[in-house]
PDB file of N, H, CA, C and O in Angstrom:
ATOM      1  N   PRO A   1      51.107  81.452  86.970  1.00  0.00           N
ATOM      2  CA  PRO A   1      52.433  82.037  86.871  1.00  0.00           C
ATOM      3  C   PRO A   1      53.492  81.101  87.443  1.00  0.00           C
ATOM      4  O   PRO A   1      53.229  80.344  88.379  1.00  0.00           O
ATOM      5  N   VAL A   2      54.674  81.161  86.876  1.00  0.00           N
ATOM      6  H   VAL A   2      54.887  81.775  86.116  1.00  0.00           H
ATOM      7  CA  VAL A   2      55.790  80.341  87.349  1.00  0.00           C
ATOM      8  C   VAL A   2      56.413  81.013  88.558  1.00  0.00           C
ATOM      9  O   VAL A   2      56.732  82.201  88.514  1.00  0.00           O
ATOM     10  N   VAL A   3      56.589  80.264  89.635  1.00  0.00           N
ATOM     11  H   VAL A   3      56.330  79.299  89.671  1.00  0.00           H
ATOM     12  CA  VAL A   3      57.230  80.791  90.840  1.00  0.00           C
ATOM     13  C   VAL A   3      58.653  80.256  90.862  1.00  0.00           C
ATOM     14  O   VAL A   3      58.872  79.045  90.873  1.00  0.00           O
ATOM     15  N   ARG A   4      59.606  81.160  90.867  1.00  0.00           N
ATOM     16  H   ARG A   4      59.428  82.144  90.858  1.00  0.00           H
ATOM     17  CA  ARG A   4      61.016  80.766  90.885  1.00  0.00           C
ATOM     18  C   ARG A   4      61.582  80.964  92.278  1.00  0.00           C
ATOM     19  O   ARG A   4      61.161  81.850  93.021  1.00  0.00           O
ATOM     20  N   SER A   5      62.536  80.126  92.613  1.00  0.00           N
ATOM     21  H   SER A   5      62.877  79.406  92.009  1.00  0.00           H
ATOM     22  CA  SER A   5      63.233  80.295  93.887  1.00  0.00           C
ATOM     23  C   SER A   5      64.108  81.537  93.806  1.00  0.00           C
ATOM     24  O   SER A   5      64.388  82.041  92.719  1.00  0.00           O
ATOM     25  N   ALA A   6      64.531  82.018  94.948  1.00  0.00           N
ATOM     26  H   ALA A   6      64.304  81.608  95.832  1.00  0.00           H
ATOM     27  CA  ALA A   6      65.422  83.182  94.977  1.00  0.00           C
ATOM     28  C   ALA A   6      66.709  82.884  94.219  1.00  0.00           C
ATOM     29  O   ALA A   6      67.254  83.750  93.535  1.00  0.00           O
ATOM     30  N   GLU A   7      67.191  81.643  94.347  1.00  0.00           N
ATOM     31  H   GLU A   7      66.748  80.940  94.903  1.00  0.00           H
ATOM     32  CA  GLU A   7      68.416  81.268  93.646  1.00  0.00           C
ATOM     33  C   GLU A   7      68.244  81.354  92.133  1.00  0.00           C
ATOM     34  O   GLU A   7      69.116  81.869  91.433  1.00  0.00           O
ATOM     35  N   GLU A   8      67.113  80.848  91.629  1.00  0.00           N
ATOM     36  H   GLU A   8      66.405  80.430  92.198  1.00  0.00           H
ATOM     37  CA  GLU A   8      66.853  80.913  90.190  1.00  0.00           C
ATOM     38  C   GLU A   8      66.745  82.357  89.726  1.00  0.00           C
ATOM     39  O   GLU A   8      67.230  82.707  88.650  1.00  0.00           O
ATOM     40  N   GLN A   9      66.110  83.193  90.538  1.00  0.00           N
ATOM     41  H   GLN A   9      65.716  82.908  91.412  1.00  0.00           H
ATOM     42  CA  GLN A   9      65.988  84.604  90.181  1.00  0.00           C
ATOM     43  C   GLN A   9      67.357  85.266  90.128  1.00  0.00           C
ATOM     44  O   GLN A   9      67.619  86.089  89.250  1.00  0.00           O
ATOM     45  N   VAL A  10      68.231  84.909  91.065  1.00  0.00           N
ATOM     46  H   VAL A  10      68.019  84.240  91.777  1.00  0.00           H
ATOM     47  CA  VAL A  10      69.582  85.475  91.064  1.00  0.00           C
ATOM     48  C   VAL A  10      70.319  85.062  89.798  1.00  0.00           C
ATOM     49  O   VAL A  10      70.939  85.897  89.140  1.00  0.00           O
ATOM     50  N   LEU A  11      70.255  83.781  89.454  1.00  0.00           N
ATOM     51  H   LEU A  11      69.751  83.103  89.989  1.00  0.00           H
ATOM     52  CA  LEU A  11      70.950  83.314  88.264  1.00  0.00           C
ATOM     53  C   LEU A  11      70.416  83.992  87.003  1.00  0.00           C
ATOM     54  O   LEU A  11      71.190  84.388  86.132  1.00  0.00           O
ATOM     55  N   LEU A  12      69.110  84.124  86.908  1.00  0.00           N
ATOM     56  H   LEU A  12      68.480  83.802  87.615  1.00  0.00           H
ATOM     57  CA  LEU A  12      68.527  84.819  85.759  1.00  0.00           C
ATOM     58  C   LEU A  12      68.913  86.291  85.772  1.00  0.00           C
ATOM     59  O   LEU A  12      69.225  86.875  84.734  1.00  0.00           O
ATOM     60  N   GLY A  13      68.887  86.874  86.945  1.00  0.00           N
ATOM     61  H   GLY A  13      68.633  86.400  87.789  1.00  0.00           H
ATOM     62  CA  GLY A  13      69.228  88.283  87.062  1.00  0.00           C
ATOM     63  C   GLY A  13      70.676  88.579  86.764  1.00  0.00           C
ATOM     64  O   GLY A  13      70.997  89.605  86.165  1.00  0.00           O
ATOM     65  N   VAL A  14      71.553  87.683  87.180  1.00  0.00           N
ATOM     66  H   VAL A  14      71.291  86.849  87.666  1.00  0.00           H
ATOM     67  CA  VAL A  14      72.970  87.872  86.893  1.00  0.00           C
ATOM     68  C   VAL A  14      73.179  87.808  85.380  1.00  0.00           C
ATOM     69  O   VAL A  14      73.964  88.569  84.815  1.00  0.00           O
ATOM     70  N   GLU A  15      72.471  86.898  84.744  1.00  0.00           N
ATOM     71  H   GLU A  15      71.833  86.280  85.202  1.00  0.00           H
ATOM     72  CA  GLU A  15      72.596  86.760  83.288  1.00  0.00           C
ATOM     73  C   GLU A  15      71.983  87.954  82.570  1.00  0.00           C
ATOM     74  O   GLU A  15      72.539  88.426  81.579  1.00  0.00           O
ATOM     75  N   TYR A  16      70.853  88.448  83.051  1.00  0.00           N
ATOM     76  H   TYR A  16      70.401  88.065  83.857  1.00  0.00           H
ATOM     77  CA  TYR A  16      70.133  89.513  82.351  1.00  0.00           C
ATOM     78  C   TYR A  16      70.222  90.870  83.037  1.00  0.00           C
ATOM     79  O   TYR A  16      69.716  91.854  82.497  1.00  0.00           O
ATOM     80  N   GLY A  17      70.836  90.958  84.187  1.00  0.00           N
ATOM     81  H   GLY A  17      71.248  90.160  84.626  1.00  0.00           H
ATOM     82  CA  GLY A  17      71.102  92.234  84.824  1.00  0.00           C
ATOM     83  C   GLY A  17      70.112  92.722  85.853  1.00  0.00           C
ATOM     84  O   GLY A  17      70.413  93.682  86.563  1.00  0.00           O
ATOM     85  N   ASP A  18      68.941  92.110  85.975  1.00  0.00           N
ATOM     86  H   ASP A  18      68.697  91.330  85.399  1.00  0.00           H
ATOM     87  CA  ASP A  18      67.943  92.649  86.897  1.00  0.00           C
ATOM     88  C   ASP A  18      68.223  92.339  88.356  1.00  0.00           C
ATOM     89  O   ASP A  18      67.650  92.991  89.229  1.00  0.00           O
ATOM     90  N   ALA A  19      69.080  91.372  88.659  1.00  0.00           N
ATOM     91  H   ALA A  19      69.546  90.842  87.950  1.00  0.00           H
ATOM     92  CA  ALA A  19      69.391  91.054  90.048  1.00  0.00           C
ATOM     93  C   ALA A  19      70.773  91.530  90.455  1.00  0.00           C
ATOM     94  O   ALA A  19      71.165  91.390  91.614  1.00  0.00           O
ATOM     95  N   ALA A  20      71.504  92.084  89.520  1.00  0.00           N
ATOM     96  H   ALA A  20      71.186  92.198  88.579  1.00  0.00           H
ATOM     97  CA  ALA A  20      72.859  92.542  89.843  1.00  0.00           C
ATOM     98  C   ALA A  20      72.827  93.557  90.971  1.00  0.00           C
ATOM     99  O   ALA A  20      73.630  93.471  91.901  1.00  0.00           O
ATOM    100  N   GLY A  21      71.924  94.505  90.905  1.00  0.00           N
ATOM    101  H   GLY A  21      71.272  94.574  90.150  1.00  0.00           H
ATOM    102  CA  GLY A  21      71.805  95.513  91.959  1.00  0.00           C
ATOM    103  C   GLY A  21      71.398  94.917  93.283  1.00  0.00           C
ATOM    104  O   GLY A  21      71.937  95.283  94.327  1.00  0.00           O
ATOM    105  N   ALA A  22      70.437  93.989  93.248  1.00  0.00           N
ATOM    106  H   ALA A  22      69.999  93.691  92.400  1.00  0.00           H
ATOM    107  CA  ALA A  22      69.972  93.352  94.491  1.00  0.00           C
ATOM    108  C   ALA A  22      71.105  92.573  95.150  1.00  0.00           C
ATOM    109  O   ALA A  22      71.280  92.629  96.367  1.00  0.00           O
ATOM    110  N   LEU A  23      71.863  91.855  94.350  1.00  0.00           N
ATOM    111  H   LEU A  23      71.721  91.810  93.361  1.00  0.00           H
ATOM    112  CA  LEU A  23      72.992  91.100  94.899  1.00  0.00           C
ATOM    113  C   LEU A  23      74.053  92.040  95.456  1.00  0.00           C
ATOM    114  O   LEU A  23      74.617  91.783  96.520  1.00  0.00           O
ATOM    115  N   ASN A  24      74.323  93.109  94.752  1.00  0.00           N
ATOM    116  H   ASN A  24      73.865  93.318  93.888  1.00  0.00           H
ATOM    117  CA  ASN A  24      75.342  94.064  95.205  1.00  0.00           C
ATOM    118  C   ASN A  24      74.935  94.828  96.460  1.00  0.00           C
ATOM    119  O   ASN A  24      75.794  95.350  97.170  1.00  0.00           O
ATOM    120  N   ARG A  25      73.640  94.898  96.741  1.00  0.00           N
ATOM    121  H   ARG A  25      72.942  94.473  96.164  1.00  0.00           H
ATOM    122  CA  ARG A  25      73.176  95.590  97.959  1.00  0.00           C
ATOM    123  C   ARG A  25      73.273  94.705  99.203  1.00  0.00           C
ATOM    124  O   ARG A  25      73.133  95.194 100.324  1.00  0.00           O
ATOM    125  N   LEU A  26      73.510  93.421  99.013  1.00  0.00           N
ATOM    126  H   LEU A  26      73.624  93.024  98.102  1.00  0.00           H
ATOM    127  CA  LEU A  26      73.699  92.545 100.178  1.00  0.00           C
ATOM    128  C   LEU A  26      75.037  92.864 100.838  1.00  0.00           C
ATOM    129  O   LEU A  26      75.950  93.387 100.200  1.00  0.00           O
ATOM    130  N   SER A  27      75.137  92.541 102.118  1.00  0.00           N
ATOM    131  H   SER A  27      74.395  92.116 102.637  1.00  0.00           H
ATOM    132  CA  SER A  27      76.411  92.726 102.814  1.00  0.00           C
ATOM    133  C   SER A  27      77.462  91.816 102.168  1.00  0.00           C
ATOM    134  O   SER A  27      77.120  90.804 101.557  1.00  0.00           O
ATOM    135  N   PRO A  28      78.727  92.177 102.304  1.00  0.00           N
ATOM    136  CA  PRO A  28      79.786  91.332 101.724  1.00  0.00           C
ATOM    137  C   PRO A  28      79.727  89.877 102.201  1.00  0.00           C
ATOM    138  O   PRO A  28      80.022  88.960 101.435  1.00  0.00           O
ATOM    139  N   GLU A  29      79.349  89.669 103.456  1.00  0.00           N
ATOM    140  H   GLU A  29      79.109  90.414 104.078  1.00  0.00           H
ATOM    141  CA  GLU A  29      79.264  88.315 103.995  1.00  0.00           C
ATOM    142  C   GLU A  29      78.175  87.510 103.292  1.00  0.00           C
ATOM    143  O   GLU A  29      78.367  86.336 102.976  1.00  0.00           O
ATOM    144  N   LEU A  30      77.026  88.152 103.048  1.00  0.00           N
ATOM    145  H   LEU A  30      76.871  89.106 103.305  1.00  0.00           H
ATOM    146  CA  LEU A  30      75.935  87.458 102.367  1.00  0.00           C
ATOM    147  C   LEU A  30      76.271  87.247 100.895  1.00  0.00           C
ATOM    148  O   LEU A  30      75.966  86.195 100.333  1.00  0.00           O
ATOM    149  N   GLN A  31      76.889  88.230 100.275  1.00  0.00           N
ATOM    150  H   GLN A  31      77.137  89.085 100.731  1.00  0.00           H
ATOM    151  CA  GLN A  31      77.299  88.088  98.873  1.00  0.00           C
ATOM    152  C   GLN A  31      78.238  86.900  98.713  1.00  0.00           C
ATOM    153  O   GLN A  31      78.099  86.122  97.769  1.00  0.00           O
ATOM    154  N   ALA A  32      79.177  86.755  99.614  1.00  0.00           N
ATOM    155  H   ALA A  32      79.290  87.387 100.381  1.00  0.00           H
ATOM    156  CA  ALA A  32      80.159  85.664  99.523  1.00  0.00           C
ATOM    157  C   ALA A  32      79.472  84.303  99.576  1.00  0.00           C
ATOM    158  O   ALA A  32      79.834  83.396  98.827  1.00  0.00           O
ATOM    159  N   VAL A  33      78.486  84.159 100.456  1.00  0.00           N
ATOM    160  H   VAL A  33      78.192  84.896 101.065  1.00  0.00           H
ATOM    161  CA  VAL A  33      77.777  82.891 100.583  1.00  0.00           C
ATOM    162  C   VAL A  33      76.945  82.620  99.331  1.00  0.00           C
ATOM    163  O   VAL A  33      76.921  81.492  98.840  1.00  0.00           O
ATOM    164  N   VAL A  34      76.266  83.636  98.813  1.00  0.00           N
ATOM    165  H   VAL A  34      76.285  84.553  99.212  1.00  0.00           H
ATOM    166  CA  VAL A  34      75.465  83.457  97.597  1.00  0.00           C
ATOM    167  C   VAL A  34      76.369  83.077  96.427  1.00  0.00           C
ATOM    168  O   VAL A  34      76.065  82.153  95.673  1.00  0.00           O
ATOM    169  N   ARG A  35      77.458  83.782  96.286  1.00  0.00           N
ATOM    170  H   ARG A  35      77.705  84.533  96.898  1.00  0.00           H
ATOM    171  CA  ARG A  35      78.370  83.478  95.172  1.00  0.00           C
ATOM    172  C   ARG A  35      78.920  82.057  95.275  1.00  0.00           C
ATOM    173  O   ARG A  35      78.990  81.335  94.280  1.00  0.00           O
ATOM    174  N   ALA A  36      79.308  81.664  96.490  1.00  0.00           N
ATOM    175  H   ALA A  36      79.250  82.250  97.298  1.00  0.00           H
ATOM    176  CA  ALA A  36      79.894  80.335  96.674  1.00  0.00           C
ATOM    177  C   ALA A  36      78.873  79.226  96.435  1.00  0.00           C
ATOM    178  O   ALA A  36      79.169  78.255  95.739  1.00  0.00           O
ATOM    179  N   THR A  37      77.678  79.360  97.005  1.00  0.00           N
ATOM    180  H   THR A  37      77.438  80.149  97.571  1.00  0.00           H
ATOM    181  CA  THR A  37      76.710  78.267  96.940  1.00  0.00           C
ATOM    182  C   THR A  37      75.864  78.289  95.681  1.00  0.00           C
ATOM    183  O   THR A  37      75.576  77.233  95.118  1.00  0.00           O
ATOM    184  N   VAL A  38      75.462  79.457  95.229  1.00  0.00           N
ATOM    185  H   VAL A  38      75.696  80.315  95.687  1.00  0.00           H
ATOM    186  CA  VAL A  38      74.561  79.536  94.077  1.00  0.00           C
ATOM    187  C   VAL A  38      75.340  79.663  92.778  1.00  0.00           C
ATOM    188  O   VAL A  38      75.170  78.857  91.864  1.00  0.00           O
ATOM    189  N   LEU A  39      76.183  80.664  92.700  1.00  0.00           N
ATOM    190  H   LEU A  39      76.321  81.319  93.443  1.00  0.00           H
ATOM    191  CA  LEU A  39      76.875  80.924  91.443  1.00  0.00           C
ATOM    192  C   LEU A  39      77.995  79.931  91.176  1.00  0.00           C
ATOM    193  O   LEU A  39      78.205  79.523  90.034  1.00  0.00           O
ATOM    194  N   ASP A  40      78.726  79.535  92.237  1.00  0.00           N
ATOM    195  H   ASP A  40      78.555  79.867  93.164  1.00  0.00           H
ATOM    196  CA  ASP A  40      79.826  78.579  92.055  1.00  0.00           C
ATOM    197  C   ASP A  40      79.386  77.136  92.269  1.00  0.00           C
ATOM    198  O   ASP A  40      80.124  76.207  91.941  1.00  0.00           O
ATOM    199  N   GLY A  41      78.183  76.943  92.821  1.00  0.00           N
ATOM    200  H   GLY A  41      77.584  77.698  93.088  1.00  0.00           H
ATOM    201  CA  GLY A  41      77.645  75.603  92.992  1.00  0.00           C
ATOM    202  C   GLY A  41      78.285  74.764  94.079  1.00  0.00           C
ATOM    203  O   GLY A  41      78.213  73.536  94.034  1.00  0.00           O
ATOM    204  N   LEU A  42      78.911  75.407  95.057  1.00  0.00           N
ATOM    205  H   LEU A  42      78.969  76.404  95.094  1.00  0.00           H
ATOM    206  CA  LEU A  42      79.540  74.658  96.144  1.00  0.00           C
ATOM    207  C   LEU A  42      78.495  74.157  97.128  1.00  0.00           C
ATOM    208  O   LEU A  42      77.433  74.757  97.287  1.00  0.00           O
ATOM    209  N   THR A  43      78.810  73.053  97.784  1.00  0.00           N
ATOM    210  H   THR A  43      79.673  72.565  97.655  1.00  0.00           H
ATOM    211  CA  THR A  43      77.953  72.561  98.855  1.00  0.00           C
ATOM    212  C   THR A  43      78.149  73.466 100.077  1.00  0.00           C
ATOM    213  O   THR A  43      79.068  74.283 100.124  1.00  0.00           O
ATOM    214  N   THR A  44      77.271  73.301 101.051  1.00  0.00           N
ATOM    215  H   THR A  44      76.524  72.637 101.013  1.00  0.00           H
ATOM    216  CA  THR A  44      77.403  74.063 102.299  1.00  0.00           C
ATOM    217  C   THR A  44      78.754  73.797 102.942  1.00  0.00           C
ATOM    218  O   THR A  44      79.416  74.717 103.422  1.00  0.00           O
ATOM    219  N   ARG A  45      79.157  72.542 102.949  1.00  0.00           N
ATOM    220  H   ARG A  45      78.620  71.794 102.560  1.00  0.00           H
ATOM    221  CA  ARG A  45      80.444  72.163 103.553  1.00  0.00           C
ATOM    222  C   ARG A  45      81.607  72.817 102.804  1.00  0.00           C
ATOM    223  O   ARG A  45      82.523  73.360 103.423  1.00  0.00           O
ATOM    224  N   GLU A  46      81.567  72.762 101.475  1.00  0.00           N
ATOM    225  H   GLU A  46      80.823  72.321 100.973  1.00  0.00           H
ATOM    226  CA  GLU A  46      82.630  73.362 100.669  1.00  0.00           C
ATOM    227  C   GLU A  46      82.680  74.877 100.852  1.00  0.00           C
ATOM    228  O   GLU A  46      83.760  75.458 100.960  1.00  0.00           O
ATOM    229  N   ALA A  47      81.517  75.510 100.886  1.00  0.00           N
ATOM    230  H   ALA A  47      80.640  75.038 100.798  1.00  0.00           H
ATOM    231  CA  ALA A  47      81.462  76.965 101.082  1.00  0.00           C
ATOM    232  C   ALA A  47      82.009  77.337 102.454  1.00  0.00           C
ATOM    233  O   ALA A  47      82.729  78.326 102.591  1.00  0.00           O
ATOM    234  N   ALA A  48      81.670  76.550 103.464  1.00  0.00           N
ATOM    235  H   ALA A  48      81.086  75.747 103.352  1.00  0.00           H
ATOM    236  CA  ALA A  48      82.167  76.814 104.812  1.00  0.00           C
ATOM    237  C   ALA A  48      83.687  76.740 104.850  1.00  0.00           C
ATOM    238  O   ALA A  48      84.346  77.581 105.460  1.00  0.00           O
ATOM    239  N   ARG A  49      84.226  75.737 104.199  1.00  0.00           N
ATOM    240  H   ARG A  49      83.690  75.054 103.703  1.00  0.00           H
ATOM    241  CA  ARG A  49      85.678  75.573 104.154  1.00  0.00           C
ATOM    242  C   ARG A  49      86.323  76.747 103.410  1.00  0.00           C
ATOM    243  O   ARG A  49      87.313  77.313 103.875  1.00  0.00           O
ATOM    244  N   LEU A  50      85.760  77.107 102.257  1.00  0.00           N
ATOM    245  H   LEU A  50      84.957  76.648 101.879  1.00  0.00           H
ATOM    246  CA  LEU A  50      86.294  78.203 101.449  1.00  0.00           C
ATOM    247  C   LEU A  50      86.258  79.535 102.202  1.00  0.00           C
ATOM    248  O   LEU A  50      87.212  80.311 102.158  1.00  0.00           O
ATOM    249  N   LEU A  51      85.141  79.785 102.892  1.00  0.00           N
ATOM    250  H   LEU A  51      84.366  79.154 102.927  1.00  0.00           H
ATOM    251  CA  LEU A  51      84.937  81.071 103.567  1.00  0.00           C
ATOM    252  C   LEU A  51      85.455  81.087 105.002  1.00  0.00           C
ATOM    253  O   LEU A  51      85.421  82.122 105.667  1.00  0.00           O
ATOM    254  N   HIS A  52      85.938  79.931 105.480  1.00  0.00           N
ATOM    255  H   HIS A  52      85.965  79.090 104.940  1.00  0.00           H
ATOM    256  CA  HIS A  52      86.472  79.824 106.848  1.00  0.00           C
ATOM    257  C   HIS A  52      85.430  80.186 107.898  1.00  0.00           C
ATOM    258  O   HIS A  52      85.711  80.919 108.847  1.00  0.00           O
ATOM    259  N   ILE A  53      84.215  79.656 107.712  1.00  0.00           N
ATOM    260  H   ILE A  53      83.987  79.061 106.942  1.00  0.00           H
ATOM    261  CA  ILE A  53      83.127  79.851 108.672  1.00  0.00           C
ATOM    262  C   ILE A  53      82.428  78.501 108.877  1.00  0.00           C
ATOM    263  O   ILE A  53      82.538  77.616 108.029  1.00  0.00           O
ATOM    264  N   PRO A  54      81.709  78.337 109.996  1.00  0.00           N
ATOM    265  CA  PRO A  54      80.995  77.075 110.243  1.00  0.00           C
ATOM    266  C   PRO A  54      79.872  76.849 109.218  1.00  0.00           C
ATOM    267  O   PRO A  54      79.332  77.798 108.651  1.00  0.00           O
ATOM    268  N   GLN A  55      79.537  75.576 108.996  1.00  0.00           N
ATOM    269  H   GLN A  55      79.976  74.805 109.457  1.00  0.00           H
ATOM    270  CA  GLN A  55      78.449  75.247 108.081  1.00  0.00           C
ATOM    271  C   GLN A  55      77.139  75.895 108.495  1.00  0.00           C
ATOM    272  O   GLN A  55      76.376  76.351 107.644  1.00  0.00           O
ATOM    273  N   GLY A  56      76.876  75.941 109.775  1.00  0.00           N
ATOM    274  H   GLY A  56      77.496  75.571 110.466  1.00  0.00           H
ATOM    275  CA  GLY A  56      75.642  76.561 110.270  1.00  0.00           C
ATOM    276  C   GLY A  56      75.570  78.032 109.893  1.00  0.00           C
ATOM    277  O   GLY A  56      74.494  78.555 109.605  1.00  0.00           O
ATOM    278  N   THR A  57      76.711  78.691 109.895  1.00  0.00           N
ATOM    279  H   THR A  57      77.586  78.266 110.129  1.00  0.00           H
ATOM    280  CA  THR A  57      76.764  80.103 109.520  1.00  0.00           C
ATOM    281  C   THR A  57      76.464  80.267 108.031  1.00  0.00           C
ATOM    282  O   THR A  57      75.787  81.214 107.630  1.00  0.00           O
ATOM    283  N   VAL A  58      76.968  79.345 107.218  1.00  0.00           N
ATOM    284  H   VAL A  58      77.518  78.575 107.543  1.00  0.00           H
ATOM    285  CA  VAL A  58      76.661  79.381 105.782  1.00  0.00           C
ATOM    286  C   VAL A  58      75.149  79.264 105.595  1.00  0.00           C
ATOM    287  O   VAL A  58      74.553  80.029 104.837  1.00  0.00           O
ATOM    288  N   LYS A  59      74.538  78.314 106.280  1.00  0.00           N
ATOM    289  H   LYS A  59      75.023  77.693 106.896  1.00  0.00           H
ATOM    290  CA  LYS A  59      73.095  78.097 106.154  1.00  0.00           C
ATOM    291  C   LYS A  59      72.304  79.318 106.617  1.00  0.00           C
ATOM    292  O   LYS A  59      71.345  79.725 105.962  1.00  0.00           O
ATOM    293  N   THR A  60      72.703  79.896 107.734  1.00  0.00           N
ATOM    294  H   THR A  60      73.483  79.565 108.266  1.00  0.00           H
ATOM    295  CA  THR A  60      72.007  81.076 108.257  1.00  0.00           C
ATOM    296  C   THR A  60      72.132  82.256 107.307  1.00  0.00           C
ATOM    297  O   THR A  60      71.151  82.946 107.029  1.00  0.00           O
ATOM    298  N   ARG A  61      73.346  82.487 106.809  1.00  0.00           N
ATOM    299  H   ARG A  61      74.143  81.926 107.034  1.00  0.00           H
ATOM    300  CA  ARG A  61      73.556  83.610 105.884  1.00  0.00           C
ATOM    301  C   ARG A  61      72.813  83.390 104.574  1.00  0.00           C
ATOM    302  O   ARG A  61      72.286  84.339 103.995  1.00  0.00           O
ATOM    303  N   MET A  62      72.767  82.156 104.103  1.00  0.00           N
ATOM    304  H   MET A  62      73.195  81.384 104.574  1.00  0.00           H
ATOM    305  CA  MET A  62      72.053  81.881 102.857  1.00  0.00           C
ATOM    306  C   MET A  62      70.562  82.106 103.034  1.00  0.00           C
ATOM    307  O   MET A  62      69.906  82.639 102.139  1.00  0.00           O
ATOM    308  N   ALA A  63      70.021  81.710 104.170  1.00  0.00           N
ATOM    309  H   ALA A  63      70.553  81.277 104.897  1.00  0.00           H
ATOM    310  CA  ALA A  63      68.597  81.939 104.427  1.00  0.00           C
ATOM    311  C   ALA A  63      68.302  83.435 104.471  1.00  0.00           C
ATOM    312  O   ALA A  63      67.300  83.891 103.921  1.00  0.00           O
ATOM    313  N   ARG A  64      69.170  84.192 105.122  1.00  0.00           N
ATOM    314  H   ARG A  64      69.984  83.822 105.570  1.00  0.00           H
ATOM    315  CA  ARG A  64      69.001  85.643 105.207  1.00  0.00           C
ATOM    316  C   ARG A  64      69.097  86.269 103.814  1.00  0.00           C
ATOM    317  O   ARG A  64      68.280  87.116 103.451  1.00  0.00           O
ATOM    318  N   ALA A  65      70.086  85.852 103.046  1.00  0.00           N
ATOM    319  H   ALA A  65      70.750  85.165 103.340  1.00  0.00           H
ATOM    320  CA  ALA A  65      70.267  86.376 101.687  1.00  0.00           C
ATOM    321  C   ALA A  65      69.071  86.028 100.808  1.00  0.00           C
ATOM    322  O   ALA A  65      68.593  86.864 100.041  1.00  0.00           O
ATOM    323  N   ARG A  66      68.595  84.805 100.921  1.00  0.00           N
ATOM    324  H   ARG A  66      68.982  84.126 101.545  1.00  0.00           H
ATOM    325  CA  ARG A  66      67.444  84.358 100.127  1.00  0.00           C
ATOM    326  C   ARG A  66      66.238  85.246 100.400  1.00  0.00           C
ATOM    327  O   ARG A  66      65.553  85.671  99.469  1.00  0.00           O
ATOM    328  N   ASN A  67      65.977  85.526 101.667  1.00  0.00           N
ATOM    329  H   ASN A  67      66.534  85.181 102.423  1.00  0.00           H
ATOM    330  CA  ASN A  67      64.841  86.373 102.022  1.00  0.00           C
ATOM    331  C   ASN A  67      65.008  87.794 101.491  1.00  0.00           C
ATOM    332  O   ASN A  67      64.065  88.370 100.947  1.00  0.00           O
ATOM    333  N   LEU A  68      66.193  88.353 101.645  1.00  0.00           N
ATOM    334  H   LEU A  68      66.958  87.885 102.087  1.00  0.00           H
ATOM    335  CA  LEU A  68      66.431  89.717 101.164  1.00  0.00           C
ATOM    336  C   LEU A  68      66.334  89.803  99.639  1.00  0.00           C
ATOM    337  O   LEU A  68      65.779  90.761  99.101  1.00  0.00           O
ATOM    338  N   LEU A  69      66.873  88.805  98.952  1.00  0.00           N
ATOM    339  H   LEU A  69      67.324  88.027  99.389  1.00  0.00           H
ATOM    340  CA  LEU A  69      66.795  88.813  97.487  1.00  0.00           C
ATOM    341  C   LEU A  69      65.359  88.627  97.005  1.00  0.00           C
ATOM    342  O   LEU A  69      64.932  89.258  96.038  1.00  0.00           O
ATOM    343  N   ARG A  70      64.625  87.758  97.684  1.00  0.00           N
ATOM    344  H   ARG A  70      64.972  87.245  98.469  1.00  0.00           H
ATOM    345  CA  ARG A  70      63.216  87.552  97.312  1.00  0.00           C
ATOM    346  C   ARG A  70      62.454  88.860  97.443  1.00  0.00           C
ATOM    347  O   ARG A  70      61.666  89.209  96.564  1.00  0.00           O
ATOM    348  N   GLN A  71      62.679  89.588  98.533  1.00  0.00           N
ATOM    349  H   GLN A  71      63.320  89.305  99.247  1.00  0.00           H
ATOM    350  CA  GLN A  71      62.008  90.876  98.730  1.00  0.00           C
ATOM    351  C   GLN A  71      62.412  91.877  97.645  1.00  0.00           C
ATOM    352  O   GLN A  71      61.570  92.587  97.096  1.00  0.00           O
ATOM    353  N   ALA A  72      63.693  91.921  97.351  1.00  0.00           N
ATOM    354  H   ALA A  72      64.377  91.344  97.798  1.00  0.00           H
ATOM    355  CA  ALA A  72      64.199  92.900  96.370  1.00  0.00           C
ATOM    356  C   ALA A  72      63.727  92.590  94.961  1.00  0.00           C
ATOM    357  O   ALA A  72      63.569  93.500  94.147  1.00  0.00           O
ATOM    358  N   LEU A  73      63.500  91.317  94.660  1.00  0.00           N
ATOM    359  H   LEU A  73      63.628  90.577  95.320  1.00  0.00           H
ATOM    360  CA  LEU A  73      63.148  90.924  93.288  1.00  0.00           C
ATOM    361  C   LEU A  73      61.653  90.768  93.075  1.00  0.00           C
ATOM    362  O   LEU A  73      61.206  90.494  91.961  1.00  0.00           O
ATOM    363  N   SER A  74      60.873  90.943  94.144  1.00  0.00           N
ATOM    364  H   SER A  74      61.235  91.166  95.049  1.00  0.00           H
ATOM    365  CA  SER A  74      59.422  90.771  93.979  1.00  0.00           C
ATOM    366  C   SER A  74      58.749  92.076  93.592  1.00  0.00           C
ATOM    367  O   SER A  74      57.531  92.114  93.413  1.00  0.00           O
TER     368      SER A  74
END
C-alpha cells in the first residue's frame, strides 16, 4: 500500500472532500499554519512572517496539526 504524508492526504482531501472536515476541526491557529505552509506553499520563515509568530511556533503547530490530521484520516 502507498503511504502518504499528512500533507499529501490534506491536499487530496481538500480536492476530493474527505479531509475538509478534519482540517476544519483543527483549532484556528493550526488551520492557519496548515493553510500557509501546505496549501499556500510558504516556507516556515514566510509563514511565520505572515502569521506574526516565531518560526519555532510554526514548526510546533505544524507538527501538532500533522499528528491530528494523520489520526483523523487514518
